[in-house]
Structure formats: structure tokens, C-alpha cells
PAZASE-177876 format. One record per residue (C-alpha): x, z, y. Coordinates in steps of 0.1 Angstrom, whole numbers, plus 5000, padded with zeros to 4 digits. Each point is the difference from the previous one (the first is absolute). Example, Ala and Ser with C-alpha at 12.3 -4.5 7.8 and 13.67 -1.06 7.14 Angstrom:
2
{kevo {5123 5078 4955}},
{kevo {5014 4993 5034}},
This chain:
447
{kevo {1543 6683 1721}},
{kevo {5021 5000 4969}},
{kevo {4988 5035 4984}},
{kevo {5004 4983 4963}},
{kevo {5033 4989 5003}},
{kevo {5013 5032 5025}},
{kevo {4990 5020 4966}},
{kevo {5021 4973 4977}},
{kevo {5028 5006 5025}},
{kevo {4998 5038 4995}},
{kevo {4996 5001 4965}},
{kevo {5031 4977 4997}},
{kevo {5021 5022 5024}},
{kevo {4989 5028 4983}},
{kevo {5015 4983 4967}},
{kevo {5034 4992 5016}},
{kevo {5007 5035 5016}},
{kevo {5024 5016 4972}},
{kevo {5011 4964 4995}},
{kevo {5034 4985 5009}},
{kevo {4993 4974 5029}},
{kevo {5015 4963 5000}},
{kevo {5030 5004 5023}},
{kevo {4990 4963 5009}},
{kevo {4975 5011 5023}},
{kevo {5030 5009 5026}},
{kevo {5020 4970 4995}},
{kevo {4998 4969 5014}},
{kevo {4991 4975 4975}},
{kevo {5011 4969 5014}},
{kevo {5038 4994 4987}},
{kevo {5009 4974 5029}},
{kevo {4993 5025 5029}},
{kevo {5034 5015 4995}},
{kevo {5016 4967 5004}},
{kevo {4994 5000 5034}},
{kevo {5019 5027 5022}},
{kevo {5006 5001 5038}},
{kevo {5025 4977 5015}},
{kevo {5014 5027 5023}},
{kevo {5032 5008 4980}},
{kevo {5010 4964 5008}},
{kevo {4992 5004 5035}},
{kevo {4978 4966 5003}},
{kevo {4993 4994 5039}},
{kevo {4972 4982 5003}},
{kevo {5010 4980 5031}},
{kevo {5033 4999 4994}},
{kevo {5022 4988 5036}},
{kevo {4972 5013 5026}},
{kevo {4999 4978 5030}},
{kevo {5012 5017 5032}},
{kevo {4980 4981 5024}},
{kevo {4967 5017 5006}},
{kevo {4961 4983 5014}},
{kevo {4993 5029 5009}},
{kevo {4979 5033 4990}},
{kevo {4970 5005 4979}},
{kevo {4982 5033 5004}},
{kevo {4980 5011 4970}},
{kevo {4968 5024 5000}},
{kevo {4997 5007 4963}},
{kevo {4962 5004 4990}},
{kevo {5002 5041 4987}},
{kevo {5002 4993 4962}},
{kevo {5016 5017 4976}},
{kevo {5031 4982 4998}},
{kevo {5005 5007 5039}},
{kevo {5002 5037 4990}},
{kevo {5033 4992 4976}},
{kevo {5023 4990 5033}},
{kevo {5029 5023 5008}},
{kevo {5009 4982 5027}},
{kevo {5039 5006 5003}},
{kevo {5001 4991 4964}},
{kevo {4983 4971 5001}},
{kevo {5020 4981 5029}},
{kevo {5032 5013 4982}},
{kevo {4991 4979 4963}},
{kevo {4986 4971 5023}},
{kevo {5032 4998 5021}},
{kevo {5016 4969 4981}},
{kevo {4967 4983 5001}},
{kevo {4985 5001 5033}},
{kevo {5002 5017 5038}},
{kevo {4981 5029 5007}},
{kevo {4997 5023 5033}},
{kevo {4976 5027 5009}},
{kevo {4996 4985 5029}},
{kevo {4994 4973 5025}},
{kevo {5026 4993 5026}},
{kevo {4992 5016 5036}},
{kevo {4987 4967 5013}},
{kevo {4977 4994 4973}},
{kevo {4988 5032 4994}},
{kevo {4972 4993 5033}},
{kevo {4990 4967 4989}},
{kevo {4961 4994 4991}},
{kevo {5005 4984 4965}},
{kevo {4966 4995 4995}},
{kevo {4993 4986 5036}},
{kevo {5025 4975 4991}},
{kevo {4985 4989 4973}},
{kevo {5025 5015 4976}},
{kevo {4975 5021 4978}},
{kevo {4995 4991 4964}},
{kevo {4972 5014 4977}},
{kevo {4978 4992 4974}},
{kevo {4985 4972 5019}},
{kevo {5028 4981 5011}},
{kevo {5021 5001 4966}},
{kevo {4972 5006 4965}},
{kevo {5024 5020 4979}},
{kevo {5007 4973 4975}},
{kevo {5015 4986 5025}},
{kevo {5037 4982 4989}},
{kevo {5029 4998 5012}},
{kevo {4998 4968 5015}},
{kevo {4969 5013 5016}},
{kevo {5018 5028 5017}},
{kevo {5030 4971 5011}},
{kevo {4969 4980 5015}},
{kevo {4982 5027 5017}},
{kevo {5021 5028 5006}},
{kevo {5032 4986 5009}},
{kevo {4991 4979 5032}},
{kevo {4987 5032 5013}},
{kevo {5030 5022 4995}},
{kevo {5026 4969 5012}},
{kevo {4977 4999 5032}},
{kevo {4998 5040 5012}},
{kevo {5029 5013 4978}},
{kevo {4973 5026 4982}},
{kevo {4970 4997 4976}},
{kevo {4975 5028 4989}},
{kevo {4987 5004 4968}},
{kevo {4973 5021 5000}},
{kevo {4979 5014 4969}},
{kevo {5027 4986 4980}},
{kevo {4997 5005 4960}},
{kevo {5001 4980 4967}},
{kevo {5021 4973 5015}},
{kevo {5021 4975 4988}},
{kevo {4987 5003 4967}},
{kevo {4986 4971 4987}},
{kevo {5020 4972 4982}},
{kevo {5019 4977 5010}},
{kevo {5023 5018 5012}},
{kevo {5037 4995 5008}},
{kevo {5025 5020 4975}},
{kevo {5016 5014 5027}},
{kevo {4968 5018 5013}},
{kevo {4987 5011 4967}},
{kevo {5038 5018 4998}},
{kevo {4996 5016 5034}},
{kevo {4962 5010 4988}},
{kevo {5013 5015 4967}},
{kevo {5032 5021 5018}},
{kevo {4978 5010 5028}},
{kevo {4971 5017 4971}},
{kevo {5024 5012 4972}},
{kevo {5033 5011 5017}},
{kevo {4988 5003 5043}},
{kevo {4970 5016 5000}},
{kevo {5001 5041 4987}},
{kevo {4977 5030 5009}},
{kevo {5016 5021 5032}},
{kevo {5020 5031 4988}},
{kevo {4973 5022 5006}},
{kevo {4973 4982 4975}},
{kevo {5030 4997 4977}},
{kevo {5005 5039 4999}},
{kevo {4965 5007 4998}},
{kevo {4993 4973 4968}},
{kevo {5028 5015 4984}},
{kevo {4988 5034 5000}},
{kevo {4964 4984 4986}},
{kevo {5019 4981 4972}},
{kevo {5021 5032 4989}},
{kevo {4968 5020 4995}},
{kevo {4981 4974 4980}},
{kevo {5025 4998 4978}},
{kevo {5011 5035 4999}},
{kevo {5035 5000 4987}},
{kevo {5030 4978 5013}},
{kevo {5011 4967 4985}},
{kevo {5030 4977 5014}},
{kevo {4987 4977 5025}},
{kevo {4987 4966 4993}},
{kevo {5008 4968 5020}},
{kevo {4966 5004 5014}},
{kevo {5003 5035 5005}},
{kevo {5032 4993 5017}},
{kevo {4986 4969 5018}},
{kevo {4966 5017 5014}},
{kevo {5017 5040 5007}},
{kevo {5035 4994 5004}},
{kevo {5019 5033 5004}},
{kevo {4972 5022 4996}},
{kevo {4995 4989 4965}},
{kevo {5038 5011 4991}},
{kevo {5000 5022 4970}},
{kevo {5012 5037 5008}},
{kevo {4982 5017 4970}},
{kevo {5023 5018 4977}},
{kevo {5002 4986 4965}},
{kevo {4980 5023 4981}},
{kevo {4966 4991 5019}},
{kevo {5009 4965 4998}},
{kevo {5003 5001 4964}},
{kevo {4960 5013 4997}},
{kevo {4989 4964 5009}},
{kevo {4981 4990 5031}},
{kevo {4962 4990 4994}},
{kevo {4990 4963 4999}},
{kevo {4975 4994 5021}},
{kevo {4973 4966 5005}},
{kevo {4992 4994 5037}},
{kevo {4966 4983 5004}},
{kevo {4992 4982 5033}},
{kevo {4959 5007 4999}},
{kevo {4989 4973 5026}},
{kevo {4967 5014 4995}},
{kevo {4993 5012 5040}},
{kevo {4964 4994 5019}},
{kevo {5016 4968 5020}},
{kevo {5012 4986 4965}},
{kevo {4966 5003 4980}},
{kevo {4978 4990 5030}},
{kevo {5019 4967 5008}},
{kevo {5000 4992 4964}},
{kevo {4963 4997 4998}},
{kevo {5000 5012 4970}},
{kevo {4976 5025 4983}},
{kevo {5014 5035 4980}},
{kevo {4971 5013 4983}},
{kevo {4990 5023 5029}},
{kevo {4965 4981 5001}},
{kevo {4980 5004 5033}},
{kevo {5018 5023 5019}},
{kevo {5031 4984 4997}},
{kevo {4987 4966 5008}},
{kevo {4986 5013 5034}},
{kevo {5037 5019 5009}},
{kevo {5020 4973 4991}},
{kevo {4974 4973 5022}},
{kevo {5000 5028 5027}},
{kevo {5038 5001 4998}},
{kevo {5007 4964 5001}},
{kevo {4976 4994 5033}},
{kevo {5019 5028 5020}},
{kevo {5037 4990 4988}},
{kevo {4996 4958 4985}},
{kevo {4978 4981 5027}},
{kevo {5020 4968 4991}},
{kevo {4997 5004 4963}},
{kevo {4964 5002 5007}},
{kevo {4998 4972 5023}},
{kevo {5021 4978 4974}},
{kevo {4975 5011 4975}},
{kevo {4971 4982 5016}},
{kevo {5014 4967 4991}},
{kevo {5015 5006 4966}},
{kevo {4990 4995 4965}},
{kevo {4985 5032 4987}},
{kevo {5016 5014 4973}},
{kevo {4986 5034 4984}},
{kevo {5020 5027 4993}},
{kevo {4999 4995 4958}},
{kevo {5009 4969 5011}},
{kevo {5027 5009 5021}},
{kevo {5016 5026 4972}},
{kevo {5002 4971 4971}},
{kevo {5022 4978 5025}},
{kevo {5026 5031 5010}},
{kevo {4992 5009 5034}},
{kevo {4986 5037 4998}},
{kevo {5026 5028 5004}},
{kevo {5008 5020 4969}},
{kevo {4978 5033 4996}},
{kevo {5019 5034 4995}},
{kevo {4981 4999 4964}},
{kevo {5014 4963 4995}},
{kevo {5035 5013 5009}},
{kevo {4995 5029 4972}},
{kevo {4992 4972 4977}},
{kevo {5029 4979 4999}},
{kevo {5022 5029 5003}},
{kevo {4990 5015 4966}},
{kevo {4996 4963 4989}},
{kevo {5033 5002 5002}},
{kevo {5007 5028 4984}},
{kevo {5011 5024 5027}},
{kevo {4994 5033 4986}},
{kevo {4975 5024 5016}},
{kevo {5025 5027 5014}},
{kevo {5022 4970 5019}},
{kevo {5005 5008 5035}},
{kevo {4986 4979 5025}},
{kevo {5007 4996 5038}},
{kevo {4974 4987 5017}},
{kevo {5009 4977 5033}},
{kevo {4969 4990 5017}},
{kevo {4978 5014 5032}},
{kevo {4967 5020 4996}},
{kevo {4984 4983 4966}},
{kevo {4963 4988 5006}},
{kevo {4977 5022 4984}},
{kevo {5025 5029 4998}},
{kevo {4999 5026 4975}},
{kevo {4969 4989 4980}},
{kevo {5018 4963 5000}},
{kevo {5035 5016 4988}},
{kevo {4984 5020 4972}},
{kevo {5000 4973 4972}},
{kevo {5037 4999 5008}},
{kevo {5010 5034 4999}},
{kevo {4982 5007 4970}},
{kevo {5021 4975 4982}},
{kevo {5030 5006 5018}},
{kevo {5001 5034 5017}},
{kevo {5036 5004 5012}},
{kevo {4991 4978 5033}},
{kevo {5026 5006 5029}},
{kevo {5000 4993 5039}},
{kevo {5025 5007 5029}},
{kevo {4975 5030 5011}},
{kevo {5005 5019 4971}},
{kevo {5036 4994 5000}},
{kevo {5009 5007 5034}},
{kevo {4991 5026 5019}},
{kevo {4978 4999 5037}},
{kevo {5034 5004 5017}},
{kevo {5017 4975 4982}},
{kevo {4977 4973 5007}},
{kevo {4987 5013 5034}},
{kevo {5026 4977 5018}},
{kevo {4988 4971 4984}},
{kevo {4964 5004 5011}},
{kevo {5004 4999 5041}},
{kevo {5011 4962 4987}},
{kevo {4975 4968 4986}},
{kevo {4988 5007 4964}},
{kevo {5027 4976 4993}},
{kevo {5025 5026 4998}},
{kevo {4986 5020 4971}},
{kevo {4991 4966 4988}},
{kevo {5037 4999 5000}},
{kevo {5005 5029 4978}},
{kevo {4976 4983 4971}},
{kevo {5026 4969 5006}},
{kevo {5028 5021 4991}},
{kevo {4982 5017 4971}},
{kevo {4990 4968 4984}},
{kevo {5033 4981 5006}},
{kevo {5018 5027 4979}},
{kevo {4976 5006 4974}},
{kevo {5008 4998 4963}},
{kevo {4969 4975 4996}},
{kevo {4981 4986 5029}},
{kevo {4966 4989 4999}},
{kevo {4978 4979 5022}},
{kevo {4963 4996 5002}},
{kevo {5000 4974 5029}},
{kevo {5033 4973 4999}},
{kevo {4992 4984 5030}},
{kevo {5005 5035 5025}},
{kevo {5030 5003 5021}},
{kevo {5009 5030 4982}},
{kevo {4997 4988 4963}},
{kevo {5016 4964 5010}},
{kevo {5033 5019 5017}},
{kevo {5007 5027 4972}},
{kevo {4998 4975 4974}},
{kevo {5025 4981 5016}},
{kevo {5026 5026 5006}},
{kevo {4989 5008 4968}},
{kevo {5010 4968 4987}},
{kevo {5031 4997 5022}},
{kevo {5017 5037 4989}},
{kevo {4982 5009 4971}},
{kevo {5021 4977 4978}},
{kevo {4981 5007 4968}},
{kevo {4990 5037 5005}},
{kevo {4971 4996 5023}},
{kevo {4967 4989 4982}},
{kevo {4969 4986 5020}},
{kevo {4966 4999 4989}},
{kevo {4981 4971 5014}},
{kevo {4965 5002 4987}},
{kevo {4980 4964 5001}},
{kevo {4968 5011 5013}},
{kevo {4985 4966 4990}},
{kevo {5007 5007 4965}},
{kevo {4993 5034 4998}},
{kevo {4969 4997 5016}},
{kevo {4993 4977 4969}},
{kevo {5013 5026 4972}},
{kevo {4978 5026 5018}},
{kevo {4970 4978 4997}},
{kevo {5001 5012 4966}},
{kevo {5001 5035 5008}},
{kevo {4968 5005 4979}},
{kevo {5012 4988 4967}},
{kevo {5038 4998 5000}},
{kevo {5022 5019 4981}},
{kevo {5027 5019 5011}},
{kevo {5027 4990 4977}},
{kevo {4987 4959 5016}},
{kevo {4997 5016 5037}},
{kevo {5036 5014 4991}},
{kevo {5015 4968 4989}},
{kevo {4984 4979 5031}},
{kevo {5012 5027 5023}},
{kevo {5037 4993 4992}},
{kevo {5000 4966 4997}},
{kevo {4988 4996 5033}},
{kevo {5023 5022 5016}},
{kevo {5028 4984 4977}},
{kevo {4991 4965 5014}},
{kevo {5000 5013 5037}},
{kevo {5034 5013 4994}},
{kevo {5016 4968 4994}},
{kevo {5019 4995 5036}},
{kevo {5019 4970 4996}},
{kevo {5019 4985 5031}},
{kevo {4977 4998 5027}},
{kevo {4980 4970 5004}},
{kevo {4995 4976 5029}},
{kevo {4975 5017 5021}},
{kevo {5005 5037 4992}},
{kevo {5011 5027 5021}},
{kevo {5038 5004 4996}},
{kevo {4988 5041 5011}},
{kevo {4978 5003 4972}},
{kevo {5025 4983 4971}},
{kevo {5035 4996 5016}},
{kevo {5013 4981 4966}},
{kevo {5016 4970 5012}},
{kevo {5033 4984 5014}},
{kevo {4990 5002 5033}},
{kevo {4995 5043 4998}},
{kevo {5020 5014 4968}},
{kevo {5032 4985 4977}},
{kevo {4995 4995 4964}},
{kevo {5023 5014 4976}},
{kevo {5009 4986 4967}},
């Protein structure tokens, strides 16, 4: 789609190959990032003086997304023991209770995900008081919308950034993956310690450590077929691509097609101008080249199967051949235990590699993985964990000039776009505390 720009990028990278790379690429440019820190050292409880009175039991069946893979149960219970009472099973006299039959099962139809804390008190509390138990079925992304009481926000923050950790099996293989990417040992960062615990202890000799580790950039490239088809965009594949994606939508997204019947039509070019199209591997490579990352940069590629396979990835690997994936870093035997479970356990390894990377770049800021990773890097990274967030609408405007724009101008505009996206100040009203925890309810500010 952008042959001319790819040639300019290739030429620029060749000229820079033997020049000193700017160290600014690997550091957090937003100086105020280091003024916020986790509050754990200050022993701030999310709900001091927990009430001893109980209104009953709440059963939760979480929808099985990535966040549910982090739960090492005993650790979770231990961290929150001073905030809430957690039991592993109902008392004997309640085990045979048919919660759904007595009307105490809550689904999305009963309580929308945007429900406020007041809605829970109005709708759920009476049911809980009546029968002593309620069951939240398919529970996810709840109590995540402002306004929320401060003590609930603090509890959400404590859960996400302190109570949720991967089980040791995932931590162990994750640490193996990171050590192989870095090649040589380095002292573990706060992010390393939080994500991988004892498995990232530095046991290498001083001679090996002195060689220095390999820096790497982790890229979450959301260009799987479901994302591509759902976007309704076009990606240069012509008639065959349109037919392929149309067929996928018909079999996987019938509700989307029903909704489109009564919606105003927006053409694929207009969708791209509005910033609604996922970035292609080609576009992601151009952004990295525009920022100045060298041809030899090691790039960990997170995500499942890229739509279009190797041919779609060819422009990317032409500019950046040192692409790393977990399947190349870990043996089949090491990966085998993960393949017996949902794909989310394999995604957990991507999550670890992205969170602990020297630089993390995303192509879709709305994805669960990107949101959670960027939040953890803000919370534990201080000023050592830069995150790159392309503005798809602004990038689309830049790329409309691909036939005429000079490379210097392209570089300047891409750098400005990324720099403005990195200025993540204090969390504003309505923003996710998981994605941007910089606020008094979640972090502590030091002078």
C-alpha cells in the first residue's frame, strides 16, 4: 500500500545503521511520570476498618479473558484479607441452593456493565439480604465507570496492581522467555519483580552480566482476522480480500450485520480517515522507522495469527528482520502445558513480554492486553518504561500524503504524534484506572 514510503524508510535505516542510536528512544520522555509511585510502601489500605457484619455471599463467574489468567488464588486472598472476606466455597447449608431458580442470578440483562455503585445497592443488595447469596454470571469490566466512591477505586487499584499475579507455572516459563530474549542477565526491575517474582532473581555471574543485555521493543500488533473483519475496513487486498472478510463476518458477526442494516453507511476510506481501521504490519513498521528505531532492533511480536500471514508481514520484516515470537524462544515441550488450556494462557506469555519490555508499542489502545500492559508500565515503570500509542486518525492523515511527503517531514510528524500520546497526565474523569492509574486513589505522588 505504501511502496514509496517503505523505500524511503529502508534508505533512511540503511544510512543510520552505523550511526549512534538516540538513547531517547528507550527512555520515558514524560518527566512527570517519575513523580508518581505505588503506594504499597505506605501501607495504604483501600478500606480501613473493614466491617465485621456480612450481608451474605457473592459468587462471581468471571468471563474468561486475559485478566482472569493472572489469578494465583492464595496470593489474591492474602493481599486482600484486610479489605474483604473471601471464602473458597459456600457453607454446607447453601451448597444445594438453586441460585438461578430463586432469582438471585445476575447477568448483563439484569445489570448493565455501566451500572454505578448506587445501582448495585438498589438492585443487588435486596436480593442478597433476602436469600443470603447472589451469583454474578459472565462478570467482567464492572464498577469501572465514574463516578465511583474513593474507597472502591482504591480497592480496584489494589486488586489490579497488587492482588492479581500469574500462577507460578506461568511466571516460570515467562521468566525463561524474557531471559532468552535479553540473552544476558540484568538486575530485575520493579516491573520484572512484580510480574515474575523469584523467577527473575539474578543468579548469573558478574562477567556475563557485564556484557549487557539485549534491549527489545514489544509490539502488540492487533491484526488478526476477527479484528480486521469487524473493522469493515479494506487493506489493499482487492476483491478476494473483500469476499474473504465478508464471509467471515457472516459466520462470526451476525449481530454486527443486523446492526449495519439500520446504520448510516461509512465507506472504508472514510473509516480510515476517522481512525477506525487497525494498523497493518506495514503501517506499524513505518511508524517505528519514523521514530528512528534501527534496522537491527529486536522486536517481540505479540498476538496470534496475523491476517494474511507471511506475505502481509513481508514489508515489516524487510525493515525489521529481528522479529521474535514466543514459539521461536521456547521449545515445544516448554509450550506444551499451555496448549492444553485456552489460548489465553499463551496470551499470558505475550502479556509478560510486553509488560517487561524496554519499550512497548501498541496498534490498538482499546484492546484489553494493551490497556492492562500500559497501566502496569505506568504503575511500576517509573520513568523506565516508555509506551508508544499511535493516534490512528492522525496517522491516517499523514499517510494520505504517502505519494508526496518527504521522509524528513514524515519523521517529524510521526515523532510529534507519538510524543503527544505519551503525555499521560493525571487520570481524567471517565478514564480507566487500569489503563491510567496516575491519580490519588491509586498512586502516591512524591515531590
